[in-house]
C-alpha positions, 0 to 999 in steps of 0.5 A: 620227651626231650628227643622228640622232633617237636622240640628240635633246636629249642632252647635247652633251658626250655626243654629242661623246663618241659621235662621237669613238668612232664610226668611218668605214668604206668597204664595197664592192659586195656587202659585207654590213653585217649578216646574218640568221644572225649576231649584230651589235654595230654600228649604222650610218649610211650617209653615201654610197652605197646599201644595201638590206635583205632578209628571207628572200631578199626585197628589202624596202627601201632603207636611207636615207642619214643614218638609223640602221641596226641600232639595236638592236645597241646594246642590252645583249643580243646582237642577231641581226637577222632581216634582211640589209643588203647594199651595192649600190655602194661605201658610206661609213658611220659605225659605232658599236659597242655597247661604245663606246656603253655606255662613253660612257653609263657616263660620263654617268649621266643619259643612261643613264637616257634610254636605259633603254627601249632598253637594257632591251629583250630584243631576242632574245625579242620573239616566241617560241613557247611550249612546255608547259614554258615555259607552265607556268613562266609560269603561262600559260593559252594552248595550247602552239602559241601564238605570243607577243609580250611585252606589258603590256596590250592595248587594248579589243577592236575592229576597224576598216576601213582597216588597223586591227585589234586583238587580240580576246582581251583581256588574256592572261597577264603578258608575253605576247600570243597571235598565234594568237588573232588572226583572221589567224593563228587555225588556222595551224600552229605551223611557219608561225607560227614562220616568221613570227616568225623573219622579223619586222623589228624597228624603232625609231621615235622621238617624233613619227615617223610610222609609217604615214600615212593614205591611204598604200599601206603593206602591212605589219602592225605589232606594238607591242612597247614604247612608245606609238602614237597612231592618228588618221584616218577609220577612228578617226572622227578621234578618237585611239586609243592603242596600247600594248605588245602591240597590232597594226595593219595586218592588213587592209592586209597582205591587201589588204582595205584599199586604203590606210591609214585612219589615221595612226600616230604614235609619241609616245615611243621605240617598238619595233615588229615589222613583217611585210612583205607580200612576206615574208608572201606568201613564207611562204604559198608555203612553207606552202601549206596555210595559204592556205585559212585566209588566203583565208577571213579575207580574204573575211570582211573583204571582206564586212564592207565591201560598198562595196569592189570586190574585182575589183582586190584580189589574189587576185581580179585577173583573175577574172570579174565574176560570180565576184567578185560571188559572192564578195562576196555 
């Protein structure tokens, strides 16, 4: 646990205190380390064995050994994950409970200041659905059907190929970013957006950690909830683009409009993001088929903006006749 990026550059005495209060556990195959319907107060580090994460019953990814899992459970708020983590064999792990972590911080005030961003994050309200009453309470202007993610400000308008797309509505009401105003979600139903919000994976990235690498086939959408991310690569013309709280990237990759990431996204400080995985998004469309037409229209519009891209190898056009693909591409 002392090798985690979470504790990089921390005081050695503080790290030793944390290690002393962490506990070794052994879990059997099929045992769940956390569940999407239950609050959790424990961070895990898998030392041996294999566990996998699922969201909405969809297998998402393995949980690598030696990496912190469920880090947001250490925050001051009660954390209810949107995911389930299940052991696929006998697993040996190290567990750190929130109470023990906070007690260690109380003994080291300087370290408590270092973790202020993590401890101050309202993890259970990263994304919410506003109601008429809550909108009035916030003196907000978006409609009652809007989905919000906390933000301080939004970068200037813009959209680039290769997996980068920023919100196009500029600065919204203080503390809120309107997902329903983005091209991808505009005209979508409230229930569909509520389902999406409930199945975003919250993830913590650390200083200099690469979130997405240019040229990779990552198919997820990322919302920056806290921290700072730098984009650099072909889609940014090799210049650096800074994304702060409320920014989003990866929409085109999510819809397979971009074959690969057009730039590298790197966290330049501890960053909290919410991730919409493609398979989870597709499950949402299966459950809400009335949304498919709008999403198809968005994908077709983005495809037409990149005429050099052959759409015959992009879902949902795989297997379609060349004549049809040419017609769609007109």
